[in-house]
FILUM-16609 format. One record per residue (C-alpha): residue number from 1; y, x, z; residue in one letter. Coordinates in steps of 0.05 Angstrom, whole numbers. Each point is the difference from the previous one (the first is absolute). Layout:
<rs>
<r><nr>NUM</nr><py>Y</py><px>X</px><pz>Z</pz><rest>A</rest></r>
...
</rs>
This chain:
<rs>
<r><nr>1</nr><py>2300</py><px>1326</px><pz>1730</pz><rest>M</rest></r>
<r><nr>2</nr><py>60</py><px>24</px><pz>41</pz><rest>T</rest></r>
<r><nr>3</nr><py>-11</py><px>-23</px><pz>74</pz><rest>G</rest></r>
<r><nr>4</nr><py>-73</py><px>-22</px><pz>-15</pz><rest>S</rest></r>
<r><nr>5</nr><py>-50</py><px>9</px><pz>53</pz><rest>K</rest></r>
<r><nr>6</nr><py>-54</py><px>53</px><pz>-17</pz><rest>I</rest></r>
<r><nr>7</nr><py>-72</py><px>-13</px><pz>11</pz><rest>H</rest></r>
<r><nr>8</nr><py>-28</py><px>69</px><pz>-12</pz><rest>A</rest></r>
<r><nr>9</nr><py>-70</py><px>28</px><pz>-13</pz><rest>L</rest></r>
<r><nr>10</nr><py>-8</py><px>72</px><pz>19</pz><rest>I</rest></r>
<r><nr>11</nr><py>-58</py><px>51</px><pz>-17</pz><rest>T</rest></r>
<r><nr>12</nr><py>-7</py><px>67</px><pz>35</pz><rest>G</rest></r>
<r><nr>13</nr><py>27</py><px>-22</px><pz>69</pz><rest>A</rest></r>
<r><nr>14</nr><py>-50</py><px>55</px><pz>32</pz><rest>T</rest></r>
<r><nr>15</nr><py>36</py><px>56</px><pz>-37</pz><rest>G</rest></r>
<r><nr>16</nr><py>67</py><px>31</px><pz>16</pz><rest>M</rest></r>
<r><nr>17</nr><py>43</py><px>-35</px><pz>-54</pz><rest>V</rest></r>
<r><nr>18</nr><py>-38</py><px>-68</px><pz>8</pz><rest>G</rest></r>
<r><nr>19</nr><py>11</py><px>1</px><pz>75</pz><rest>E</rest></r>
<r><nr>20</nr><py>75</py><px>18</px><pz>-7</pz><rest>G</rest></r>
<r><nr>21</nr><py>10</py><px>-57</px><pz>-51</pz><rest>V</rest></r>
<r><nr>22</nr><py>-38</py><px>-47</px><pz>42</pz><rest>L</rest></r>
<r><nr>23</nr><py>44</py><px>20</px><pz>61</pz><rest>H</rest></r>
<r><nr>24</nr><py>66</py><px>-11</px><pz>-40</pz><rest>V</rest></r>
<r><nr>25</nr><py>-26</py><px>-69</px><pz>-26</pz><rest>C</rest></r>
<r><nr>26</nr><py>-18</py><px>-27</px><pz>71</pz><rest>L</rest></r>
<r><nr>27</nr><py>71</py><px>20</px><pz>23</pz><rest>Q</rest></r>
<r><nr>28</nr><py>37</py><px>-30</px><pz>-57</pz><rest>H</rest></r>
<r><nr>29</nr><py>29</py><px>-74</px><pz>1</pz><rest>P</rest></r>
<r><nr>30</nr><py>-13</py><px>-13</px><pz>-74</pz><rest>L</rest></r>
<r><nr>31</nr><py>-75</py><px>15</px><pz>8</pz><rest>V</rest></r>
<r><nr>32</nr><py>-30</py><px>-66</px><pz>25</pz><rest>E</rest></r>
<r><nr>33</nr><py>-72</py><px>18</px><pz>-1</pz><rest>S</rest></r>
<r><nr>34</nr><py>-46</py><px>62</px><pz>-18</pz><rest>V</rest></r>
<r><nr>35</nr><py>-74</py><px>3</px><pz>-18</pz><rest>L</rest></r>
<r><nr>36</nr><py>-32</py><px>66</px><pz>3</pz><rest>V</rest></r>
<r><nr>37</nr><py>-66</py><px>20</px><pz>-32</pz><rest>I</rest></r>
<r><nr>38</nr><py>-37</py><px>58</px><pz>32</pz><rest>N</rest></r>
<r><nr>39</nr><py>-68</py><px>30</px><pz>5</pz><rest>R</rest></r>
<r><nr>40</nr><py>12</py><px>10</px><pz>73</pz><rest>K</rest></r>
<r><nr>41</nr><py>48</py><px>-32</px><pz>51</pz><rest>P</rest></r>
<r><nr>42</nr><py>74</py><px>25</px><pz>-3</pz><rest>C</rest></r>
<r><nr>43</nr><py>5</py><px>-11</px><pz>74</pz><rest>G</rest></r>
<r><nr>44</nr><py>65</py><px>-40</px><pz>-7</pz><rest>V</rest></r>
<r><nr>45</nr><py>11</py><px>-69</px><pz>31</pz><rest>S</rest></r>
<r><nr>46</nr><py>61</py><px>-43</px><pz>-18</pz><rest>H</rest></r>
<r><nr>47</nr><py>13</py><px>-76</px><pz>-12</pz><rest>P</rest></r>
<r><nr>48</nr><py>21</py><px>14</px><pz>-74</pz><rest>K</rest></r>
<r><nr>49</nr><py>-67</py><px>40</px><pz>-10</pz><rest>L</rest></r>
<r><nr>50</nr><py>-66</py><px>-22</px><pz>-28</pz><rest>K</rest></r>
<r><nr>51</nr><py>-55</py><px>57</px><pz>-13</pz><rest>E</rest></r>
<r><nr>52</nr><py>-64</py><px>-7</px><pz>-44</pz><rest>I</rest></r>
<r><nr>53</nr><py>-52</py><px>49</px><pz>7</pz><rest>I</rest></r>
<r><nr>54</nr><py>-34</py><px>14</px><pz>-69</pz><rest>H</rest></r>
<r><nr>55</nr><py>-42</py><px>59</px><pz>-20</pz><rest>Q</rest></r>
<r><nr>56</nr><py>-5</py><px>-4</px><pz>-74</pz><rest>D</rest></r>
<r><nr>57</nr><py>70</py><px>5</px><pz>-35</pz><rest>F</rest></r>
<r><nr>58</nr><py>-36</py><px>-4</px><pz>-66</pz><rest>F</rest></r>
<r><nr>59</nr><py>-23</py><px>-71</px><pz>15</pz><rest>D</rest></r>
<r><nr>60</nr><py>53</py><px>-42</px><pz>31</pz><rest>L</rest></r>
<r><nr>61</nr><py>-28</py><px>-66</px><pz>-29</pz><rest>S</rest></r>
<r><nr>62</nr><py>-24</py><px>-26</px><pz>66</pz><rest>P</rest></r>
<r><nr>63</nr><py>73</py><px>5</px><pz>26</pz><rest>L</rest></r>
<r><nr>64</nr><py>31</py><px>-38</px><pz>-63</pz><rest>R</rest></r>
<r><nr>65</nr><py>22</py><px>-61</px><pz>38</pz><rest>E</rest></r>
<r><nr>66</nr><py>27</py><px>40</px><pz>61</pz><rest>Q</rest></r>
<r><nr>67</nr><py>45</py><px>40</px><pz>-48</pz><rest>L</rest></r>
<r><nr>68</nr><py>40</py><px>-57</px><pz>-31</pz><rest>T</rest></r>
<r><nr>69</nr><py>70</py><px>-21</px><pz>18</pz><rest>G</rest></r>
<r><nr>70</nr><py>31</py><px>70</px><pz>9</pz><rest>Y</rest></r>
<r><nr>71</nr><py>63</py><px>23</px><pz>-39</pz><rest>N</rest></r>
<r><nr>72</nr><py>-5</py><px>73</px><pz>12</pz><rest>A</rest></r>
<r><nr>73</nr><py>-56</py><px>57</px><pz>3</pz><rest>C</rest></r>
<r><nr>74</nr><py>19</py><px>67</px><pz>30</pz><rest>Y</rest></r>
<r><nr>75</nr><py>-58</py><px>42</px><pz>-30</pz><rest>F</rest></r>
<r><nr>76</nr><py>-5</py><px>63</px><pz>47</pz><rest>C</rest></r>
<r><nr>77</nr><py>-74</py><px>15</px><pz>-9</pz><rest>L</rest></r>
<r><nr>78</nr><py>-14</py><px>65</px><pz>-29</pz><rest>G</rest></r>
<r><nr>79</nr><py>-36</py><px>65</px><pz>5</pz><rest>V</rest></r>
<r><nr>80</nr><py>17</py><px>73</px><pz>-6</pz><rest>T</rest></r>
<r><nr>81</nr><py>-18</py><px>38</px><pz>-65</pz><rest>S</rest></r>
<r><nr>82</nr><py>-20</py><px>64</px><pz>40</pz><rest>V</rest></r>
<r><nr>83</nr><py>-74</py><px>15</px><pz>-10</pz><rest>G</rest></r>
<r><nr>84</nr><py>-16</py><px>-56</px><pz>-49</pz><rest>K</rest></r>
<r><nr>85</nr><py>-13</py><px>4</px><pz>-74</pz><rest>N</rest></r>
<r><nr>86</nr><py>38</py><px>-44</px><pz>-49</pz><rest>E</rest></r>
<r><nr>87</nr><py>-57</py><px>-52</px><pz>-4</pz><rest>R</rest></r>
<r><nr>88</nr><py>0</py><px>-12</px><pz>76</pz><rest>D</rest></r>
<r><nr>89</nr><py>73</py><px>2</px><pz>6</pz><rest>Y</rest></r>
<r><nr>90</nr><py>7</py><px>-52</px><pz>-55</pz><rest>T</rest></r>
<r><nr>91</nr><py>-49</py><px>-45</px><pz>32</pz><rest>K</rest></r>
<r><nr>92</nr><py>37</py><px>-5</px><pz>65</pz><rest>F</rest></r>
<r><nr>93</nr><py>71</py><px>5</px><pz>-28</pz><rest>T</rest></r>
<r><nr>94</nr><py>1</py><px>-38</px><pz>-64</pz><rest>Y</rest></r>
<r><nr>95</nr><py>-61</py><px>-41</px><pz>-6</pz><rest>T</rest></r>
<r><nr>96</nr><py>5</py><px>-25</px><pz>72</pz><rest>L</rest></r>
<r><nr>97</nr><py>71</py><px>-16</px><pz>-7</pz><rest>T</rest></r>
<r><nr>98</nr><py>-7</py><px>-39</px><pz>-65</pz><rest>M</rest></r>
<r><nr>99</nr><py>-58</py><px>-40</px><pz>27</pz><rest>H</rest></r>
<r><nr>100</nr><py>42</py><px>-22</px><pz>57</pz><rest>V</rest></r>
<r><nr>101</nr><py>67</py><px>-12</px><pz>-40</pz><rest>A</rest></r>
<r><nr>102</nr><py>-37</py><px>-37</px><pz>-54</pz><rest>T</rest></r>
<r><nr>103</nr><py>-31</py><px>-50</px><pz>48</pz><rest>L</rest></r>
<r><nr>104</nr><py>67</py><px>-9</px><pz>34</pz><rest>L</rest></r>
<r><nr>105</nr><py>35</py><px>-13</px><pz>-65</pz><rest>S</rest></r>
<r><nr>106</nr><py>-50</py><px>-55</px><pz>-16</pz><rest>E</rest></r>
<r><nr>107</nr><py>13</py><px>-40</px><pz>61</pz><rest>I</rest></r>
<r><nr>108</nr><py>72</py><px>18</px><pz>21</pz><rest>N</rest></r>
<r><nr>109</nr><py>45</py><px>-4</px><pz>-64</pz><rest>K</rest></r>
<r><nr>110</nr><py>64</py><px>2</px><pz>43</pz><rest>E</rest></r>
<r><nr>111</nr><py>-24</py><px>64</px><pz>33</pz><rest>L</rest></r>
<r><nr>112</nr><py>44</py><px>66</px><pz>2</pz><rest>T</rest></r>
<r><nr>113</nr><py>-49</py><px>58</px><pz>-2</pz><rest>F</rest></r>
<r><nr>114</nr><py>26</py><px>66</px><pz>33</pz><rest>C</rest></r>
<r><nr>115</nr><py>-42</py><px>61</px><pz>-12</pz><rest>Y</rest></r>
<r><nr>116</nr><py>6</py><px>66</px><pz>40</pz><rest>V</rest></r>
<r><nr>117</nr><py>-8</py><px>52</px><pz>-54</pz><rest>S</rest></r>
<r><nr>118</nr><py>31</py><px>70</px><pz>10</pz><rest>G</rest></r>
<r><nr>119</nr><py>55</py><px>48</px><pz>-22</pz><rest>A</rest></r>
<r><nr>120</nr><py>-20</py><px>36</px><pz>-60</pz><rest>G</rest></r>
<r><nr>121</nr><py>-44</py><px>-53</px><pz>-29</pz><rest>T</rest></r>
<r><nr>122</nr><py>-11</py><px>7</px><pz>-73</pz><rest>D</rest></r>
<r><nr>123</nr><py>18</py><px>-62</px><pz>-44</pz><rest>S</rest></r>
<r><nr>124</nr><py>-23</py><px>34</px><pz>-62</pz><rest>S</rest></r>
<r><nr>125</nr><py>-73</py><px>5</px><pz>28</pz><rest>E</rest></r>
<r><nr>126</nr><py>-4</py><px>66</px><pz>-35</pz><rest>K</rest></r>
<r><nr>127</nr><py>23</py><px>52</px><pz>47</pz><rest>G</rest></r>
<r><nr>128</nr><py>-39</py><px>57</px><pz>29</pz><rest>R</rest></r>
<r><nr>129</nr><py>-5</py><px>-32</px><pz>70</pz><rest>L</rest></r>
<r><nr>130</nr><py>-59</py><px>-42</px><pz>9</pz><rest>M</rest></r>
<r><nr>131</nr><py>26</py><px>-42</px><pz>56</pz><rest>W</rest></r>
<r><nr>132</nr><py>67</py><px>-11</px><pz>-37</pz><rest>A</rest></r>
<r><nr>133</nr><py>-35</py><px>-23</px><pz>-61</pz><rest>R</rest></r>
<r><nr>134</nr><py>-45</py><px>-50</px><pz>38</pz><rest>V</rest></r>
<r><nr>135</nr><py>60</py><px>-25</px><pz>42</pz><rest>K</rest></r>
<r><nr>136</nr><py>40</py><px>-10</px><pz>-66</pz><rest>G</rest></r>
<r><nr>137</nr><py>-56</py><px>-39</px><pz>-31</pz><rest>K</rest></r>
<r><nr>138</nr><py>-1</py><px>-46</px><pz>60</pz><rest>A</rest></r>
<r><nr>139</nr><py>78</py><px>-9</px><pz>-2</pz><rest>E</rest></r>
<r><nr>140</nr><py>-3</py><px>-19</px><pz>-73</pz><rest>N</rest></r>
<r><nr>141</nr><py>-57</py><px>-47</px><pz>2</pz><rest>D</rest></r>
<r><nr>142</nr><py>27</py><px>-34</px><pz>61</pz><rest>L</rest></r>
<r><nr>143</nr><py>62</py><px>-15</px><pz>-43</pz><rest>A</rest></r>
<r><nr>144</nr><py>-42</py><px>-38</px><pz>-46</pz><rest>K</rest></r>
<r><nr>145</nr><py>-27</py><px>-53</px><pz>48</pz><rest>L</rest></r>
<r><nr>146</nr><py>35</py><px>-67</px><pz>5</pz><rest>P</rest></r>
<r><nr>147</nr><py>35</py><px>8</px><pz>68</pz><rest>F</rest></r>
<r><nr>148</nr><py>67</py><px>-27</px><pz>14</pz><rest>R</rest></r>
<r><nr>149</nr><py>21</py><px>76</px><pz>9</pz><rest>Q</rest></r>
<r><nr>150</nr><py>-34</py><px>64</px><pz>6</pz><rest>V</rest></r>
<r><nr>151</nr><py>36</py><px>59</px><pz>33</pz><rest>F</rest></r>
<r><nr>152</nr><py>-31</py><px>69</px><pz>5</pz><rest>V</rest></r>
<r><nr>153</nr><py>26</py><px>45</px><pz>60</pz><rest>F</rest></r>
<r><nr>154</nr><py>-2</py><px>76</px><pz>-8</pz><rest>R</rest></r>
<r><nr>155</nr><py>17</py><px>31</px><pz>68</pz><rest>P</rest></r>
<r><nr>156</nr><py>2</py><px>74</px><pz>8</pz><rest>G</rest></r>
<r><nr>157</nr><py>-6</py><px>27</px><pz>68</pz><rest>I</rest></r>
<r><nr>158</nr><py>-4</py><px>-58</px><pz>52</pz><rest>I</rest></r>
<r><nr>159</nr><py>29</py><px>1</px><pz>73</pz><rest>K</rest></r>
<r><nr>160</nr><py>-46</py><px>-42</px><pz>41</pz><rest>P</rest></r>
<r><nr>161</nr><py>18</py><px>-52</px><pz>51</pz><rest>I</rest></r>
<r><nr>162</nr><py>-4</py><px>25</px><pz>69</pz><rest>K</rest></r>
<r><nr>163</nr><py>-57</py><px>-24</px><pz>41</pz><rest>G</rest></r>
<r><nr>164</nr><py>-47</py><px>-22</px><pz>-55</pz><rest>M</rest></r>
<r><nr>165</nr><py>-72</py><px>17</px><pz>5</pz><rest>K</rest></r>
<r><nr>166</nr><py>-21</py><px>23</px><pz>-69</pz><rest>F</rest></r>
<r><nr>167</nr><py>54</py><px>49</px><pz>-12</pz><rest>T</rest></r>
<r><nr>168</nr><py>-29</py><px>65</px><pz>-32</pz><rest>H</rest></r>
<r><nr>169</nr><py>6</py><px>62</px><pz>43</pz><rest>S</rest></r>
<r><nr>170</nr><py>37</py><px>34</px><pz>-57</pz><rest>F</rest></r>
<r><nr>171</nr><py>57</py><px>-49</px><pz>8</pz><rest>Y</rest></r>
<r><nr>172</nr><py>-1</py><px>6</px><pz>78</pz><rest>K</rest></r>
<r><nr>173</nr><py>14</py><px>76</px><pz>-4</pz><rest>F</rest></r>
<r><nr>174</nr><py>48</py><px>-4</px><pz>-59</pz><rest>F</rest></r>
<r><nr>175</nr><py>46</py><px>-60</px><pz>25</pz><rest>G</rest></r>
<r><nr>176</nr><py>50</py><px>45</px><pz>35</pz><rest>W</rest></r>
<r><nr>177</nr><py>18</py><px>33</px><pz>-70</pz><rest>L</rest></r>
<r><nr>178</nr><py>5</py><px>-68</px><pz>-33</pz><rest>F</rest></r>
<r><nr>179</nr><py>75</py><px>-14</px><pz>5</pz><rest>W</rest></r>
<r><nr>180</nr><py>19</py><px>71</px><pz>-16</pz><rest>I</rest></r>
<r><nr>181</nr><py>-42</py><px>1</px><pz>-65</pz><rest>L</rest></r>
<r><nr>182</nr><py>25</py><px>-67</px><pz>-17</pz><rest>R</rest></r>
<r><nr>183</nr><py>74</py><px>23</px><pz>3</pz><rest>K</rest></r>
<r><nr>184</nr><py>-19</py><px>59</px><pz>-48</pz><rest>L</rest></r>
<r><nr>185</nr><py>-39</py><px>-44</px><pz>-47</pz><rest>N</rest></r>
<r><nr>186</nr><py>14</py><px>-74</px><pz>11</pz><rest>G</rest></r>
<r><nr>187</nr><py>-45</py><px>-20</px><pz>-60</pz><rest>Y</rest></r>
<r><nr>188</nr><py>-68</py><px>20</px><pz>27</pz><rest>S</rest></r>
<r><nr>189</nr><py>2</py><px>-26</px><pz>72</pz><rest>Y</rest></r>
<r><nr>190</nr><py>-7</py><px>-74</px><pz>25</pz><rest>V</rest></r>
<r><nr>191</nr><py>-13</py><px>-28</px><pz>68</pz><rest>T</rest></r>
<r><nr>192</nr><py>-61</py><px>-49</px><pz>6</pz><rest>L</rest></r>
<r><nr>193</nr><py>51</py><px>-51</px><pz>25</pz><rest>E</rest></r>
<r><nr>194</nr><py>39</py><px>3</px><pz>-63</pz><rest>E</rest></r>
<r><nr>195</nr><py>-62</py><px>-8</px><pz>-40</pz><rest>L</rest></r>
<r><nr>196</nr><py>-21</py><px>-62</px><pz>39</pz><rest>G</rest></r>
<r><nr>197</nr><py>73</py><px>-29</px><pz>-5</pz><rest>L</rest></r>
<r><nr>198</nr><py>3</py><px>15</px><pz>-75</pz><rest>A</rest></r>
<r><nr>199</nr><py>-66</py><px>-40</px><pz>-9</pz><rest>M</rest></r>
<r><nr>200</nr><py>30</py><px>-56</px><pz>37</pz><rest>I</rest></r>
<r><nr>201</nr><py>67</py><px>-4</px><pz>-33</pz><rest>H</rest></r>
<r><nr>202</nr><py>-29</py><px>7</px><pz>-70</pz><rest>C</rest></r>
<r><nr>203</nr><py>-23</py><px>-72</px><pz>5</pz><rest>I</rest></r>
<r><nr>204</nr><py>70</py><px>-22</px><pz>-16</pz><rest>S</rest></r>
<r><nr>205</nr><py>14</py><px>49</px><pz>-58</pz><rest>L</rest></r>
<r><nr>206</nr><py>4</py><px>-26</px><pz>-71</pz><rest>P</rest></r>
<r><nr>207</nr><py>-64</py><px>-18</px><pz>-35</pz><rest>D</rest></r>
<r><nr>208</nr><py>-17</py><px>64</px><pz>-35</pz><rest>N</rest></r>
<r><nr>209</nr><py>-50</py><px>54</px><pz>7</pz><rest>R</rest></r>
<r><nr>210</nr><py>25</py><px>69</px><pz>25</pz><rest>R</rest></r>
<r><nr>211</nr><py>-19</py><px>66</px><pz>30</pz><rest>I</rest></r>
<r><nr>212</nr><py>31</py><px>21</px><pz>65</pz><rest>M</rest></r>
<r><nr>213</nr><py>12</py><px>72</px><pz>10</pz><rest>E</rest></r>
<r><nr>214</nr><py>26</py><px>26</px><pz>69</pz><rest>V</rest></r>
<r><nr>215</nr><py>73</py><px>-11</px><pz>-11</pz><rest>R</rest></r>
<r><nr>216</nr><py>-16</py><px>-72</px><pz>-24</pz><rest>D</rest></r>
<r><nr>217</nr><py>-44</py><px>-13</px><pz>61</pz><rest>I</rest></r>
<r><nr>218</nr><py>57</py><px>24</px><pz>46</pz><rest>I</rest></r>
<r><nr>219</nr><py>51</py><px>-42</px><pz>-41</pz><rest>D</rest></r>
<r><nr>220</nr><py>-40</py><px>-64</px><pz>6</pz><rest>V</rest></r>
<r><nr>221</nr><py>-17</py><px>10</px><pz>72</pz><rest>A</rest></r>
<r><nr>222</nr><py>71</py><px>11</px><pz>25</pz><rest>T</rest></r>
<r><nr>223</nr><py>34</py><px>-54</px><pz>-45</pz><rest>S</rest></r>
<r><nr>224</nr><py>15</py><px>-65</px><pz>40</pz><rest>T</rest></r>
<r><nr>225</nr><py>12</py><px>-34</px><pz>-66</pz><rest>K</rest></r>
<r><nr>226</nr><py>-76</py><px>3</px><pz>-15</pz><rest>R</rest></r>
<r><nr>227</nr><py>-13</py><px>-52</px><pz>55</pz><rest>V</rest></r>
</rs>
């Protein structure tokens, strides 16, 4: 698919990661069109962009016809595990993700599905950290769906894109330290722009399923051979 135009579907565009990925997609020449599905307006206007407001992500059947014709999904929708028990976290991290992905796999067989997971995710699904087990199960079961490709992205600490509306306050205060800490430990820190570029560039990677740790994200984002 080298050189092919991307028609992307993005979830989570009213969160920090999704907003950043959307911003990168709208600026990138390989991305021809973008559809975002949100519970509330993302506040972005662009000739490439179409937005659907939909409240129930556990029932996307009314949108089925509008979700056809896309060759990439950048799934940035997620919730924090802080203050949640395993049942509730599983509902909004695993069950919701699989519901959306299963529908998309039925109607877009040539779609590349990119899932934003997290550094430290537990592929064995047996570790002591609840969130890591749940994310691991989501990663494993996404790879079983009949997409063209499935990539899972495991960013660590993310440097946000300047000027975005949905940046967490933690990152705003932390930003000045980012490059110092990345120099000391380059395998834990990634910029949001790098994450977005890696998602775009991975469309032209060979057809196999893979996990992208921070070092892989940076490599794919910065390699001109990918596009």
